[in-house]
N, CA, C, O and the ligand as a Tripos MOL2 file, in Angstrom:
@<TRIPOS>MOLECULE
protein
  321   319    81     0     0
PROTEIN
NO_CHARGES

@<TRIPOS>ATOM
      1 N         140.8330  135.7170  154.9040 N.3       1 MET1
      2 CA        141.3270  134.8110  153.6570 C.3       1 MET1
      3 C         142.1510  135.7470  152.7790 C.2       1 MET1
      4 O         141.6840  136.6940  152.1460 O.2       1 MET1
      5 N         143.3200  135.4040  152.8110 N.am      2 THR2
      6 CA        144.1760  136.0960  151.5570 C.3       2 THR2
      7 C         144.6010  135.1520  150.5080 C.2       2 THR2
      8 O         144.9960  134.0210  150.7870 O.2       2 THR2
      9 N         144.5190  135.6280  149.2420 N.am      3 PRO3
     10 CA        144.8100  134.6950  148.1590 C.3       3 PRO3
     11 C         146.3490  134.1520  148.3720 C.2       3 PRO3
     12 O         147.1340  134.9680  148.8550 O.2       3 PRO3
     13 N         146.8340  132.8650  148.0580 N.am      4 GLN4
     14 CA        148.0970  132.5970  148.2950 C.3       4 GLN4
     15 C         148.9950  133.3430  147.3500 C.2       4 GLN4
     16 O         148.7140  133.6380  146.1880 O.2       4 GLN4
     17 N         150.0080  133.5870  147.9300 N.am      5 ALA5
     18 CA        151.1240  134.2050  146.8920 C.3       5 ALA5
     19 C         151.6370  133.2040  146.0210 C.2       5 ALA5
     20 O         152.0160  132.0910  146.3830 O.2       5 ALA5
     21 N         151.6330  133.6830  144.7560 N.am      6 SER6
     22 CA        152.2060  132.8830  143.6530 C.3       6 SER6
     23 C         153.3630  133.4350  142.9180 C.2       6 SER6
     24 O         153.5510  133.1790  141.7290 O.2       6 SER6
     25 N         154.2000  134.2500  143.6750 N.am      7 THR7
     26 CA        155.2480  134.6550  143.1840 C.3       7 THR7
     27 C         156.4460  133.6950  143.1410 C.2       7 THR7
     28 O         157.2800  133.5920  142.2410 O.2       7 THR7
     29 N         156.3610  132.9810  144.3490 N.am      8 GLU8
     30 CA        157.4420  132.0210  144.4720 C.3       8 GLU8
     31 C         157.3210  130.7760  143.1950 C.2       8 GLU8
     32 O         156.2750  130.2440  142.8250 O.2       8 GLU8
     33 N         158.4720  130.5550  142.7600 N.am      9 PRO9
     34 CA        158.5090  129.5120  141.7720 C.3       9 PRO9
     35 C         158.2340  128.1810  142.3930 C.2       9 PRO9
     36 O         158.6820  127.9370  143.5140 O.2       9 PRO9
     37 N         157.4840  127.2560  141.6950 N.am     10 GLU10
     38 CA        157.4490  126.0010  142.1200 C.3      10 GLU10
     39 C         158.6070  125.1550  142.0500 C.2      10 GLU10
     40 O         159.2280  124.9460  141.0070 O.2      10 GLU10
     41 N         158.9180  124.6220  143.2900 N.am     11 THR11
     42 CA        160.0810  123.5570  143.3750 C.3      11 THR11
     43 C         159.8200  122.3950  144.1630 C.2      11 THR11
     44 O         158.9420  122.3240  145.0220 O.2      11 THR11
     45 N         160.6310  121.4670  143.8330 N.am     12 THR12
     46 CA        160.4760  120.3190  144.7540 C.3      12 THR12
     47 C         161.6920  120.0960  145.3290 C.2      12 THR12
     48 O         162.2030  118.9780  145.2690 O.2      12 THR12
     49 N         162.3750  121.2750  146.0380 N.am     13 GLU13
     50 CA        163.6370  121.0190  146.8360 C.3      13 GLU13
     51 C         163.3170  120.4330  148.1580 C.2      13 GLU13
     52 O         164.2270  119.8090  148.7040 O.2      13 GLU13
     53 N         162.3320  120.5150  148.6830 N.am     14 CYS14
     54 CA        161.9640  119.6700  149.9020 C.3      14 CYS14
     55 C         161.8800  118.2260  149.6680 C.2      14 CYS14
     56 O         160.9820  117.7050  149.0070 O.2      14 CYS14
     57 N         162.9110  117.5500  150.2710 N.am     15 ALA15
     58 CA        162.9040  116.2580  150.0780 C.3      15 ALA15
     59 C         161.6520  115.4560  150.5940 C.2      15 ALA15
     60 O         161.0040  114.6050  149.9850 O.2      15 ALA15
     61 N         161.4580  115.9800  151.9740 N.am     16 GLU16
     62 CA        160.1410  115.5140  152.6430 C.3      16 GLU16
     63 C         159.0000  115.4360  151.6420 C.2      16 GLU16
     64 O         158.4650  114.3820  151.2960 O.2      16 GLU16
     65 N         158.6760  116.6560  151.2080 N.am     17 LYS17
     66 CA        157.6800  116.9900  150.3420 C.3      17 LYS17
     67 C         157.7160  116.0350  148.9770 C.2      17 LYS17
     68 O         156.7030  115.5100  148.5160 O.2      17 LYS17
     69 N         158.8080  115.9230  148.5110 N.am     18 ALA18
     70 CA        158.8850  114.9830  147.3530 C.3      18 ALA18
     71 C         158.7060  113.5720  147.7910 C.2      18 ALA18
     72 O         158.3390  112.7860  146.9170 O.2      18 ALA18
     73 N         158.9090  113.0950  149.0410 N.am     19 ARG19
     74 CA        158.7050  111.7760  149.5360 C.3      19 ARG19
     75 C         157.2030  111.6730  149.7640 C.2      19 ARG19
     76 O         156.6460  110.6550  149.3550 O.2      19 ARG19
     77 N         156.4940  112.6060  150.3670 N.am     20 LEU20
     78 CA        155.1700  112.5150  150.5670 C.3      20 LEU20
     79 C         154.3400  112.5190  149.3290 C.2      20 LEU20
     80 O         153.4020  111.7340  149.1940 O.2      20 LEU20
     81 N         154.7110  113.4910  148.3250 N.am     21 LEU21
     82 CA        154.0060  113.4000  147.0450 C.3      21 LEU21
     83 C         154.0690  112.0480  146.2150 C.2      21 LEU21
     84 O         153.2350  111.7020  145.3790 O.2      21 LEU21
     85 N         155.3180  111.2740  146.6300 N.am     22 ARG22
     86 CA        155.5120  110.0990  145.8030 C.3      22 ARG22
     87 C         154.5810  109.0340  146.4670 C.2      22 ARG22
     88 O         153.9700  108.2100  145.7870 O.2      22 ARG22
     89 N         154.4950  109.0990  147.9840 N.am     23 GLU23
     90 CA        153.5080  108.1710  148.3900 C.3      23 GLU23
     91 C         152.1750  108.5340  148.0920 C.2      23 GLU23
     92 O         151.3430  107.6280  148.0540 O.2      23 GLU23
     93 N         151.8500  109.6130  147.8880 N.am     24 TYR24
     94 CA        150.6060  109.9420  147.4980 C.3      24 TYR24
     95 C         150.1480  109.4250  146.1680 C.2      24 TYR24
     96 O         149.1170  108.8060  145.9030 O.2      24 TYR24
     97 N         151.1840  109.8300  145.3390 N.am     25 GLN25
     98 CA        151.0090  109.3270  143.9320 C.3      25 GLN25
     99 C         150.8000  107.6890  143.7290 C.2      25 GLN25
    100 O         150.0250  107.1920  142.9120 O.2      25 GLN25
    101 N         151.6550  106.9570  144.6470 N.am     26 ILE26
    102 CA        151.6170  105.4920  144.4370 C.3      26 ILE26
    103 C         150.2120  105.1450  145.0000 C.2      26 ILE26
    104 O         149.4590  104.4210  144.3490 O.2      26 ILE26
    105 N         149.8810  105.6190  146.1180 N.am     27 ALA27
    106 CA        148.6600  105.3280  146.6590 C.3      27 ALA27
    107 C         147.3010  105.5850  145.8030 C.2      27 ALA27
    108 O         146.3100  104.8640  145.9100 O.2      27 ALA27
    109 N         147.3720  106.5100  145.0930 N.am     28 VAL28
    110 CA        146.2640  107.1680  144.0490 C.3      28 VAL28
    111 C         146.4750  106.0270  142.8900 C.2      28 VAL28
    112 O         145.5070  105.3890  142.4760 O.2      28 VAL28
    113 N         147.5830  105.8470  142.4750 N.am     29 ALA29
    114 CA        147.8290  104.7790  141.2250 C.3      29 ALA29
    115 C         147.4410  103.3950  141.5470 C.2      29 ALA29
    116 O         147.2190  102.6040  140.6300 O.2      29 ALA29
    117 N         147.3220  102.9620  143.0590 N.am     30 ASP30
    118 CA        147.0870  101.7330  143.3790 C.3      30 ASP30
    119 C         145.5680  101.6870  143.4140 C.2      30 ASP30
    120 O         144.9410  100.7180  142.9860 O.2      30 ASP30
    121 N         144.9680  102.8210  143.9630 N.am     31 PHE31
    122 CA        143.4580  103.0670  144.0200 C.3      31 PHE31
    123 C         142.8230  102.8210  142.7630 C.2      31 PHE31
    124 O         141.8300  102.0970  142.6830 O.2      31 PHE31
    125 N         143.4100  103.4590  141.6480 N.am     32 SER32
    126 CA        142.8650  103.6050  140.2960 C.3      32 SER32
    127 C         142.9830  102.2660  139.5070 C.2      32 SER32
    128 O         142.1810  101.8460  138.6740 O.2      32 SER32
    129 N         144.1530  101.6700  139.9340 N.am     33 ARG33
    130 CA        144.3220  100.2980  139.2620 C.3      33 ARG33
    131 C         143.2470   99.3270  139.7050 C.2      33 ARG33
    132 O         142.7410   98.5440  138.9010 O.2      33 ARG33
    133 N         142.8880   99.3770  141.0110 N.am     34 ALA34
    134 CA        141.9000   98.5610  141.6610 C.3      34 ALA34
    135 C         140.4480   98.9330  140.8550 C.2      34 ALA34
    136 O         139.6620   98.1090  140.3880 O.2      34 ALA34
    137 N         140.3510  100.0830  140.8330 N.am     35 VAL35
    138 CA        138.9370  100.3750  140.2810 C.3      35 VAL35
    139 C         138.9530   99.8090  138.7940 C.2      35 VAL35
    140 O         137.9840   99.2870  138.2430 O.2      35 VAL35
    141 N         140.1840   99.9950  138.2510 N.am     36 GLN36
    142 CA        140.2570   99.5770  136.6910 C.3      36 GLN36
    143 C         139.9780   98.1770  136.6220 C.2      36 GLN36
    144 O         139.2430   97.6640  135.7780 O.2      36 GLN36
    145 N         140.6070   97.5510  137.5650 N.am     37 LEU37
    146 CA        140.3510   95.7770  137.6620 C.3      37 LEU37
    147 C         138.8370   95.6170  137.8760 C.2      37 LEU37
    148 O         138.2520   94.7860  137.1820 O.2      37 LEU37
    149 N         138.1570   96.3380  138.7730 N.am     38 LEU38
    150 CA        136.9020   95.9980  138.9810 C.3      38 LEU38
    151 C         136.1200   96.2870  137.8370 C.2      38 LEU38
    152 O         135.2110   95.4990  137.5740 O.2      38 LEU38
    153 N         136.3200   97.3560  137.0420 N.am     39 LEU39
    154 CA        135.4960   97.5890  135.7950 C.3      39 LEU39
    155 C         135.8990   96.6200  134.6430 C.2      39 LEU39
    156 O         135.1070   96.3470  133.7410 O.2      39 LEU39
    157 N         137.1000   96.1350  134.7030 N.am     40 GLU40
    158 CA        137.4310   95.2640  133.4440 C.3      40 GLU40
    159 C         136.8570   93.7850  133.8160 C.2      40 GLU40
    160 O         136.5030   93.0170  132.9210 O.2      40 GLU40
    161 N         136.7910   93.4570  135.1080 N.am     41 ARG41
    162 CA        136.3650   92.0930  135.4520 C.3      41 ARG41
    163 C         134.9560   92.1000  135.8830 C.2      41 ARG41
    164 O         134.4820   91.0800  136.3840 O.2      41 ARG41
    165 N         134.2190   93.2070  135.7240 N.am     42 SER42
    166 CA        132.8430   93.0460  136.2530 C.3      42 SER42
    167 C         132.0980   92.2090  135.2880 C.2      42 SER42
    168 O         132.3090   92.3070  134.0790 O.2      42 SER42
    169 N         131.1680   91.3250  135.8260 N.am     43 GLY43
    170 CA        130.4740   90.4510  135.0010 C.3      43 GLY43
    171 C         130.9530   89.1620  134.8420 C.2      43 GLY43
    172 O         130.2640   88.1530  134.6910 O.2      43 GLY43
    173 N         132.4500   89.2500  134.8930 N.am     44 VAL44
    174 CA        133.1300   87.8540  134.7070 C.3      44 VAL44
    175 C         133.8050   87.4270  136.1220 C.2      44 VAL44
    176 O         134.2630   86.2860  136.1820 O.2      44 VAL44
    177 N         133.8940   88.2340  137.2230 N.am     45 MET45
    178 CA        134.4920   87.5440  138.3480 C.3      45 MET45
    179 C         133.4420   87.0670  139.2790 C.2      45 MET45
    180 O         132.2620   87.3840  139.1330 O.2      45 MET45
    181 N         133.8910   86.2670  140.2850 N.am     46 ARG46
    182 CA        132.9080   85.8020  141.2920 C.3      46 ARG46
    183 C         133.0190   86.9520  142.4470 C.2      46 ARG46
    184 O         133.8910   87.7930  142.6640 O.2      46 ARG46
    185 N         131.6770   86.6240  143.1560 N.am     47 LYS47
    186 CA        131.4120   87.5520  144.0190 C.3      47 LYS47
    187 C         132.7750   87.8440  145.1250 C.2      47 LYS47
    188 O         133.2050   88.9620  145.4090 O.2      47 LYS47
    189 N         133.2680   86.6200  145.6080 N.am     48 THR48
    190 CA        134.3760   86.8010  146.4040 C.3      48 THR48
    191 C         135.6140   87.5810  145.8460 C.2      48 THR48
    192 O         136.3600   88.2590  146.5520 O.2      48 THR48
    193 N         135.7280   87.4280  144.6620 N.am     49 GLU49
    194 CA        136.9820   88.1320  144.1400 C.3      49 GLU49
    195 C         136.5070   89.5830  143.9250 C.2      49 GLU49
    196 O         137.3600   90.4370  144.1660 O.2      49 GLU49
    197 N         135.2800   90.0220  143.5080 N.am     50 TYR50
    198 CA        134.8030   91.3390  143.5440 C.3      50 TYR50
    199 C         135.0220   91.9370  144.8230 C.2      50 TYR50
    200 O         135.5580   93.0450  144.8510 O.2      50 TYR50
    201 N         134.6500   91.3050  146.0100 N.am     51 LEU51
    202 CA        134.7870   92.0280  147.3920 C.3      51 LEU51
    203 C         136.1560   92.0930  147.6160 C.2      51 LEU51
    204 O         136.5560   93.0990  148.2010 O.2      51 LEU51
    205 N         137.0530   91.1600  147.2500 N.am     52 GLN52
    206 CA        138.3110   91.3070  147.6370 C.3      52 GLN52
    207 C         138.9510   92.5000  146.9370 C.2      52 GLN52
    208 O         139.6160   93.3290  147.5570 O.2      52 GLN52
    209 N         138.7450   92.5560  145.7210 N.am     53 ILE53
    210 CA        139.4080   93.6990  144.9170 C.3      53 ILE53
    211 C         138.7090   95.1480  145.5190 C.2      53 ILE53
    212 O         139.3890   96.1710  145.5950 O.2      53 ILE53
    213 N         137.5310   95.1170  145.8620 N.am     54 ARG54
    214 CA        136.6250   96.2440  146.3840 C.3      54 ARG54
    215 C         137.1660   96.6530  147.7590 C.2      54 ARG54
    216 O         137.1510   97.8190  148.1540 O.2      54 ARG54
    217 N         137.6030   95.7090  148.4020 N.am     55 ASP55
    218 CA        138.1810   95.7060  149.8640 C.3      55 ASP55
    219 C         139.6920   96.4810  149.5030 C.2      55 ASP55
    220 O         140.0270   97.5520  150.0090 O.2      55 ASP55
    221 N         140.3320   95.8760  148.7420 N.am     56 TYR56
    222 CA        141.7150   96.7590  148.2530 C.3      56 TYR56
    223 C         141.5620   97.9590  147.9550 C.2      56 TYR56
    224 O         142.2900   98.7680  148.5300 O.2      56 TYR56
    225 N         140.6940   98.3860  147.0910 N.am     57 SER57
    226 CA        140.2760   99.5470  146.5800 C.3      57 SER57
    227 C         140.0280  100.5480  147.6760 C.2      57 SER57
    228 O         140.4900  101.6890  147.6650 O.2      57 SER57
    229 N         139.3290  100.0860  148.5460 N.am     58 GLU58
    230 CA        138.8590  100.9590  149.6090 C.3      58 GLU58
    231 C         140.0440  101.2350  150.4790 C.2      58 GLU58
    232 O         140.1370  102.3840  150.9120 O.2      58 GLU58
    233 N         141.0610  100.2710  150.8360 N.am     59 LYS59
    234 CA        142.0160  100.4510  151.4460 C.3      59 LYS59
    235 C         143.0590  101.4750  150.8600 C.2      59 LYS59
    236 O         143.6290  102.3630  151.4940 O.2      59 LYS59
    237 N         143.1940  101.1770  149.5290 N.am     60 ALA60
    238 CA        143.9130  102.0940  148.7520 C.3      60 ALA60
    239 C         143.5020  103.4880  148.9140 C.2      60 ALA60
    240 O         144.2940  104.3640  149.2610 O.2      60 ALA60
    241 N         142.2500  103.6980  148.6610 N.am     61 ARG61
    242 CA        141.5340  105.0690  148.9470 C.3      61 ARG61
    243 C         141.8860  105.8160  150.2120 C.2      61 ARG61
    244 O         142.2420  106.9940  150.2520 O.2      61 ARG61
    245 N         141.7340  104.9270  151.3310 N.am     62 LEU62
    246 CA        141.9740  105.5480  152.4030 C.3      62 LEU62
    247 C         143.6740  105.8260  152.7730 C.2      62 LEU62
    248 O         144.0340  106.7840  153.4570 O.2      62 LEU62
    249 N         144.4130  105.0360  152.3190 N.am     63 LEU63
    250 CA        145.8550  105.4650  152.0850 C.3      63 LEU63
    251 C         146.2380  106.6260  151.4370 C.2      63 LEU63
    252 O         147.1160  107.3960  151.8260 O.2      63 LEU63
    253 N         145.5190  106.7420  150.3770 N.am     64 SER64
    254 CA        145.7880  107.8030  149.4260 C.3      64 SER64
    255 C         145.2790  109.2810  150.1490 C.2      64 SER64
    256 O         145.8890  110.3490  150.0990 O.2      64 SER64
    257 N         144.1090  109.0360  150.7650 N.am     65 GLU65
    258 CA        143.6150  110.1790  151.6640 C.3      65 GLU65
    259 C         144.4340  110.6440  152.8420 C.2      65 GLU65
    260 O         144.5270  111.8050  153.2390 O.2      65 GLU65
    261 N         145.0290  109.5450  153.3550 N.am     66 THR66
    262 CA        146.1150  109.8040  154.6230 C.3      66 THR66
    263 C         147.3010  110.4090  154.0400 C.2      66 THR66
    264 O         147.9010  111.3160  154.6170 O.2      66 THR66
    265 N         147.6310  109.9750  153.0030 N.am     67 ALA67
    266 CA        148.9460  110.5950  152.1200 C.3      67 ALA67
    267 C         148.6050  111.9250  151.9510 C.2      67 ALA67
    268 O         149.5210  112.6840  152.2690 O.2      67 ALA67
    269 N         147.5610  112.4800  151.5440 N.am     68 ARG68
    270 CA        147.2470  113.7250  151.0700 C.3      68 ARG68
    271 C         147.1200  114.6300  152.2090 C.2      68 ARG68
    272 O         147.2780  115.8380  152.0340 O.2      68 ARG68
    273 N         146.8360  114.1340  153.4020 N.am     69 LYS69
    274 CA        146.6910  114.9840  154.4360 C.3      69 LYS69
    275 C         147.9980  115.1240  154.9510 C.2      69 LYS69
    276 O         148.3380  116.2330  155.3640 O.2      69 LYS69
    277 N         148.8480  114.0970  154.9930 N.am     70 GLU70
    278 CA        150.1590  114.3060  155.4540 C.3      70 GLU70
    279 C         150.8300  115.4510  154.4960 C.2      70 GLU70
    280 O         151.4810  116.3970  154.9390 O.2      70 GLU70
    281 N         150.6130  115.2570  153.3620 N.am     71 LEU71
    282 CA        151.2720  116.0740  152.4220 C.3      71 LEU71
    283 C         150.6630  117.7250  152.6690 C.2      71 LEU71
    284 O         151.4190  118.6950  152.6260 O.2      71 LEU71
    285 N         149.4140  117.8190  152.8870 N.am     72 ASP72
    286 CA        148.8840  118.9860  153.1070 C.3      72 ASP72
    287 C         149.3490  119.7170  154.5480 C.2      72 ASP72
    288 O         149.5570  120.9260  154.6540 O.2      72 ASP72
    289 N         149.4630  118.7820  155.5880 N.am     73 LEU73
    290 CA        150.0190  119.0900  156.9600 C.3      73 LEU73
    291 C         151.5760  119.6520  156.8010 C.2      73 LEU73
    292 O         152.0350  120.6660  157.3270 O.2      73 LEU73
    293 N         152.2130  118.7790  155.9900 N.am     74 HIS74
    294 CA        153.6590  119.0720  155.9500 C.3      74 HIS74
    295 C         153.8260  120.4460  155.1260 C.2      74 HIS74
    296 O         154.5900  121.2670  155.6330 O.2      74 HIS74
    297 N         153.1710  120.8060  153.8610 N.am     75 THR75
    298 CA        153.3590  122.0030  153.3030 C.3      75 THR75
    299 C         152.8060  123.0140  154.1610 C.2      75 THR75
    300 O         153.4540  124.0610  154.1420 O.2      75 THR75
    301 N         151.8840  123.0070  154.8440 N.am     76 ALA76
    302 CA        151.3420  124.1260  155.8100 C.3      76 ALA76
    303 C         152.3350  124.3850  156.8930 C.2      76 ALA76
    304 O         152.5290  125.5320  157.2960 O.2      76 ALA76
    305 N         152.9830  123.3310  157.3870 N.am     77 ASP77
    306 CA        153.6910  123.3190  158.5320 C.3      77 ASP77
    307 C         155.1630  124.1910  158.0160 C.2      77 ASP77
    308 O         155.6680  125.1560  158.5890 O.2      77 ASP77
    309 N         155.5580  123.6250  156.9740 N.am     78 HIS78
    310 CA        157.0650  123.9290  156.3300 C.3      78 HIS78
    311 C         157.1700  125.2070  155.3250 C.2      78 HIS78
    312 O         158.1470  125.8950  155.0320 O.2      78 HIS78
    313 N         156.0030  125.2670  154.9610 N.am     79 GLY79
    314 CA        155.7570  126.4360  153.9090 C.3      79 GLY79
    315 C         156.4000  126.1680  152.5220 C.2      79 GLY79
    316 O         156.6970  127.0290  151.6930 O.2      79 GLY79
    317 N         156.5650  124.7940  152.4100 N.am     80 CYS80
    318 CA        157.2300  124.5050  151.0910 C.3      80 CYS80
    319 C         156.2740  124.0990  150.0970 C.2      80 CYS80
    320 O         156.6480  123.8230  148.9570 O.2      80 CYS80
    321 ZN        158.9410  120.7650  153.0740 Zn       81 ZN81
@<TRIPOS>BOND
     1     1     2 1
     2     2     3 1
     3     3     4 2
     4     3     5 am
     5     5     6 1
     6     6     7 1
     7     7     8 2
     8     7     9 am
     9     9    10 1
    10    10    11 1
    11    11    12 2
    12    11    13 am
    13    13    14 1
    14    14    15 1
    15    15    16 2
    16    15    17 am
    17    17    18 1
    18    18    19 1
    19    19    20 2
    20    19    21 am
    21    21    22 1
    22    22    23 1
    23    23    24 2
    24    23    25 am
    25    25    26 1
    26    26    27 1
    27    27    28 2
    28    27    29 am
    29    29    30 1
    30    30    31 1
    31    31    32 2
    32    31    33 am
    33    33    34 1
    34    34    35 1
    35    35    36 2
    36    35    37 am
    37    37    38 1
    38    38    39 1
    39    39    40 2
    40    39    41 am
    41    41    42 1
    42    42    43 1
    43    43    44 2
    44    43    45 am
    45    45    46 1
    46    46    47 1
    47    47    48 2
    48    47    49 am
    49    49    50 1
    50    50    51 1
    51    51    52 2
    52    51    53 am
    53    53    54 1
    54    54    55 1
    55    55    56 2
    56    55    57 am
    57    57    58 1
    58    58    59 1
    59    59    60 2
    60    59    61 am
    61    61    62 1
    62    62    63 1
    63    63    64 2
    64    63    65 am
    65    65    66 1
    66    66    67 1
    67    67    68 2
    68    67    69 am
    69    69    70 1
    70    70    71 1
    71    71    72 2
    72    71    73 am
    73    73    74 1
    74    74    75 1
    75    75    76 2
    76    75    77 am
    77    77    78 1
    78    78    79 1
    79    79    80 2
    80    79    81 am
    81    81    82 1
    82    82    83 1
    83    83    84 2
    84    83    85 am
    85    85    86 1
    86    86    87 1
    87    87    88 2
    88    87    89 am
    89    89    90 1
    90    90    91 1
    91    91    92 2
    92    91    93 am
    93    93    94 1
    94    94    95 1
    95    95    96 2
    96    95    97 am
    97    97    98 1
    98    98    99 1
    99    99   100 2
   100    99   101 am
   101   101   102 1
   102   102   103 1
   103   103   104 2
   104   103   105 am
   105   105   106 1
   106   106   107 1
   107   107   108 2
   108   107   109 am
   109   109   110 1
   110   110   111 1
   111   111   112 2
   112   111   113 am
   113   113   114 1
   114   114   115 1
   115   115   116 2
   116   115   117 am
   117   117   118 1
   118   118   119 1
   119   119   120 2
   120   119   121 am
   121   121   122 1
   122   122   123 1
   123   123   124 2
   124   123   125 am
   125   125   126 1
   126   126   127 1
   127   127   128 2
   128   127   129 am
   129   129   130 1
   130   130   131 1
   131   131   132 2
   132   131   133 am
   133   133   134 1
   134   134   135 1
   135   135   136 2
   136   135   137 am
   137   137   138 1
   138   138   139 1
   139   139   140 2
   140   139   141 am
   141   141   142 1
   142   142   143 1
   143   143   144 2
   144   143   145 am
   145   145   146 1
   146   146   147 1
   147   147   148 2
   148   147   149 am
   149   149   150 1
   150   150   151 1
   151   151   152 2
   152   151   153 am
   153   153   154 1
   154   154   155 1
   155   155   156 2
   156   155   157 am
   157   157   158 1
   158   158   159 1
   159   159   160 2
   160   159   161 am
   161   161   162 1
   162   162   163 1
   163   163   164 2
   164   163   165 am
   165   165   166 1
   166   166   167 1
   167   167   168 2
   168   167   169 am
   169   169   170 1
   170   170   171 1
   171   171   172 2
   172   171   173 am
   173   173   174 1
   174   174   175 1
   175   175   176 2
   176   175   177 am
   177   177   178 1
   178   178   179 1
   179   179   180 2
   180   179   181 am
   181   181   182 1
   182   182   183 1
   183   183   184 2
   184   183   185 am
   185   185   186 1
   186   186   187 1
   187   187   188 2
   188   187   189 am
   189   189   190 1
   190   190   191 1
   191   191   192 2
   192   191   193 am
   193   193   194 1
   194   194   195 1
   195   195   196 2
   196   195   197 am
   197   197   198 1
   198   198   199 1
   199   199   200 2
   200   199   201 am
   201   201   202 1
   202   202   203 1
   203   203   204 2
   204   203   205 am
   205   205   206 1
   206   206   207 1
   207   207   208 2
   208   207   209 am
   209   209   210 1
   210   210   211 1
   211   211   212 2
   212   211   213 am
   213   213   214 1
   214   214   215 1
   215   215   216 2
   216   215   217 am
   217   217   218 1
   218   218   219 1
   219   219   220 2
   220   219   221 am
   221   221   222 1
   222   222   223 1
   223   223   224 2
   224   223   225 am
   225   225   226 1
   226   226   227 1
   227   227   228 2
   228   227   229 am
   229   229   230 1
   230   230   231 1
   231   231   232 2
   232   231   233 am
   233   233   234 1
   234   234   235 1
   235   235   236 2
   236   235   237 am
   237   237   238 1
   238   238   239 1
   239   239   240 2
   240   239   241 am
   241   241   242 1
   242   242   243 1
   243   243   244 2
   244   243   245 am
   245   245   246 1
   246   246   247 1
   247   247   248 2
   248   247   249 am
   249   249   250 1
   250   250   251 1
   251   251   252 2
   252   251   253 am
   253   253   254 1
   254   254   255 1
   255   255   256 2
   256   255   257 am
   257   257   258 1
   258   258   259 1
   259   259   260 2
   260   259   261 am
   261   261   262 1
   262   262   263 1
   263   263   264 2
   264   263   265 am
   265   265   266 1
   266   266   267 1
   267   267   268 2
   268   267   269 am
   269   269   270 1
   270   270   271 1
   271   271   272 2
   272   271   273 am
   273   273   274 1
   274   274   275 1
   275   275   276 2
   276   275   277 am
   277   277   278 1
   278   278   279 1
   279   279   280 2
   280   279   281 am
   281   281   282 1
   282   282   283 1
   283   283   284 2
   284   283   285 am
   285   285   286 1
   286   286   287 1
   287   287   288 2
   288   287   289 am
   289   289   290 1
   290   290   291 1
   291   291   292 2
   292   291   293 am
   293   293   294 1
   294   294   295 1
   295   295   296 2
   296   295   297 am
   297   297   298 1
   298   298   299 1
   299   299   300 2
   300   299   301 am
   301   301   302 1
   302   302   303 1
   303   303   304 2
   304   303   305 am
   305   305   306 1
   306   306   307 1
   307   307   308 2
   308   307   309 am
   309   309   310 1
   310   310   311 1
   311   311   312 2
   312   311   313 am
   313   313   314 1
   314   314   315 1
   315   315   316 2
   316   315   317 am
   317   317   318 1
   318   318   319 1
   319   319   320 2
@<TRIPOS>SUBSTRUCTURE
     1 MET1         2 RESIDUE 1 A MET
     2 THR2         6 RESIDUE 1 A THR
     3 PRO3        10 RESIDUE 1 A PRO
     4 GLN4        14 RESIDUE 1 A GLN
     5 ALA5        18 RESIDUE 1 A ALA
     6 SER6        22 RESIDUE 1 A SER
     7 THR7        26 RESIDUE 1 A THR
     8 GLU8        30 RESIDUE 1 A GLU
     9 PRO9        34 RESIDUE 1 A PRO
    10 GLU10       38 RESIDUE 1 A GLU
    11 THR11       42 RESIDUE 1 A THR
    12 THR12       46 RESIDUE 1 A THR
    13 GLU13       50 RESIDUE 1 A GLU
    14 CYS14       54 RESIDUE 1 A CYS
    15 ALA15       58 RESIDUE 1 A ALA
    16 GLU16       62 RESIDUE 1 A GLU
    17 LYS17       66 RESIDUE 1 A LYS
    18 ALA18       70 RESIDUE 1 A ALA
    19 ARG19       74 RESIDUE 1 A ARG
    20 LEU20       78 RESIDUE 1 A LEU
    21 LEU21       82 RESIDUE 1 A LEU
    22 ARG22       86 RESIDUE 1 A ARG
    23 GLU23       90 RESIDUE 1 A GLU
    24 TYR24       94 RESIDUE 1 A TYR
    25 GLN25       98 RESIDUE 1 A GLN
    26 ILE26      102 RESIDUE 1 A ILE
    27 ALA27      106 RESIDUE 1 A ALA
    28 VAL28      110 RESIDUE 1 A VAL
    29 ALA29      114 RESIDUE 1 A ALA
    30 ASP30      118 RESIDUE 1 A ASP
    31 PHE31      122 RESIDUE 1 A PHE
    32 SER32      126 RESIDUE 1 A SER
    33 ARG33      130 RESIDUE 1 A ARG
    34 ALA34      134 RESIDUE 1 A ALA
    35 VAL35      138 RESIDUE 1 A VAL
    36 GLN36      142 RESIDUE 1 A GLN
    37 LEU37      146 RESIDUE 1 A LEU
    38 LEU38      150 RESIDUE 1 A LEU
    39 LEU39      154 RESIDUE 1 A LEU
    40 GLU40      158 RESIDUE 1 A GLU
    41 ARG41      162 RESIDUE 1 A ARG
    42 SER42      166 RESIDUE 1 A SER
    43 GLY43      170 RESIDUE 1 A GLY
    44 VAL44      174 RESIDUE 1 A VAL
    45 MET45      178 RESIDUE 1 A MET
    46 ARG46      182 RESIDUE 1 A ARG
    47 LYS47      186 RESIDUE 1 A LYS
    48 THR48      190 RESIDUE 1 A THR
    49 GLU49      194 RESIDUE 1 A GLU
    50 TYR50      198 RESIDUE 1 A TYR
    51 LEU51      202 RESIDUE 1 A LEU
    52 GLN52      206 RESIDUE 1 A GLN
    53 ILE53      210 RESIDUE 1 A ILE
    54 ARG54      214 RESIDUE 1 A ARG
    55 ASP55      218 RESIDUE 1 A ASP
    56 TYR56      222 RESIDUE 1 A TYR
    57 SER57      226 RESIDUE 1 A SER
    58 GLU58      230 RESIDUE 1 A GLU
    59 LYS59      234 RESIDUE 1 A LYS
    60 ALA60      238 RESIDUE 1 A ALA
    61 ARG61      242 RESIDUE 1 A ARG
    62 LEU62      246 RESIDUE 1 A LEU
    63 LEU63      250 RESIDUE 1 A LEU
    64 SER64      254 RESIDUE 1 A SER
    65 GLU65      258 RESIDUE 1 A GLU
    66 THR66      262 RESIDUE 1 A THR
    67 ALA67      266 RESIDUE 1 A ALA
    68 ARG68      270 RESIDUE 1 A ARG
    69 LYS69      274 RESIDUE 1 A LYS
    70 GLU70      278 RESIDUE 1 A GLU
    71 LEU71      282 RESIDUE 1 A LEU
    72 ASP72      286 RESIDUE 1 A ASP
    73 LEU73      290 RESIDUE 1 A LEU
    74 HIS74      294 RESIDUE 1 A HIS
    75 THR75      298 RESIDUE 1 A THR
    76 ALA76      302 RESIDUE 1 A ALA
    77 ASP77      306 RESIDUE 1 A ASP
    78 HIS78      310 RESIDUE 1 A HIS
    79 GLY79      314 RESIDUE 1 A GLY
    80 CYS80      318 RESIDUE 1 A CYS
    81 ZN81       321 GROUP 0 **** ****
């Protein structure tokens, strides 16, 4: 294991990386919105509503994990 070189300036020149990052960001934002909703509505929502939002948040979480993995794969592959 060698430490990662940090001499290269951070750039977002790779369009694919920028796209993957945006996807990741959207998925994470979606997930956090769902969790926020669960928090705000806890105590006042019906069980079915709770389950719906919880399912949605779980899907968003999985999406964000997939997006992060794709981003990791791309940056490892591409070296960007
Ligand atoms: Zn790239």
